[in-house]
C-alpha positions as CSV (number, residue, x, y, z in Angstrom):
1,M,46.3,39.3,39.5
2,P,45.1,37.8,36.2
3,A,41.6,38.1,35.0
4,A,39.5,35.0,35.7
5,N,37.9,33.1,32.8
6,T,34.2,33.3,33.5
7,E,33.6,29.9,31.9
8,T,36.1,27.9,34.0
9,G,36.7,30.3,36.9
10,M,40.4,29.9,36.3
11,A,42.9,32.7,35.8
12,D,43.9,33.8,32.4
13,T,46.5,31.5,30.9
14,A,48.5,34.1,29.0
15,D,51.3,33.8,31.5
16,V,51.2,30.1,32.0
17,T,54.3,27.9,31.2
18,T,53.4,24.5,29.5
19,Y,55.5,21.4,30.5
20,T,55.7,17.9,29.2
21,I,55.4,15.4,32.0
22,K,58.4,12.9,32.4
23,Q,56.9,11.3,35.5
24,A,54.4,12.0,38.2
25,L,53.6,10.4,41.6
26,A,50.8,11.0,44.0
27,A,50.5,10.4,47.7
28,Q,48.0,11.1,50.6
29,V,49.5,13.6,53.1
30,G,47.2,14.3,56.0
31,D,44.1,15.8,54.7
32,H,45.1,16.5,51.2
33,I,46.8,14.8,48.2
34,E,50.1,15.8,46.8
35,I,51.3,15.2,43.2
36,A,55.0,15.4,42.5
37,V,55.7,16.1,38.9
38,E,59.0,16.1,36.9
39,A,59.0,17.8,33.5
40,E,61.1,16.6,30.6
41,D,63.2,19.7,31.0
42,G,64.0,18.7,34.6
43,T,61.6,21.2,36.3
44,K,60.1,19.7,39.4
45,L,56.9,20.9,41.2
46,K,54.6,19.6,43.8
47,L,50.8,20.1,43.6
48,K,48.5,20.0,46.7
49,A,44.8,19.3,46.1
50,T,41.8,18.1,48.1
51,A,40.0,15.0,47.2
52,D,37.1,17.0,45.7
53,Q,39.5,19.0,43.4
54,L,41.1,15.7,42.2
55,D,37.5,14.1,41.7
56,A,36.7,16.9,39.3
57,L,40.1,16.6,37.6
58,V,39.6,12.8,37.1
59,G,36.1,13.4,35.8
60,D,37.5,15.8,33.2
61,L,40.2,13.3,32.3
62,E,37.8,10.5,32.0
63,T,35.6,12.5,29.6
64,I,38.6,13.4,27.4
65,L,39.8,9.8,27.3
66,D,36.3,8.5,26.7
67,A,35.9,10.9,23.7
68,D,39.4,9.7,22.4
69,D,38.2,6.1,22.7
70,S,35.1,6.6,20.8
71,D,36.9,8.7,18.1
72,G,39.3,5.6,17.6
73,E,36.3,3.2,17.4
74,S,34.6,5.1,14.7
75,A,37.8,5.5,12.6
């Protein structure tokens, strides 16, 4: 099992494959949410997450997008 990054709590990303998203869809399925992703190379995967996990992800994405917006406004 890979070592955990103490800052994020996530596994070491040395063995992670990066994909570029072609399309993604989300649906509520019972007590969780599923995100179906198709990568540009045709790879398909499904992610299962709780609402709390997705709230944290959305918060991270909003922070990133807000920083991009403020960078664009100051340019």
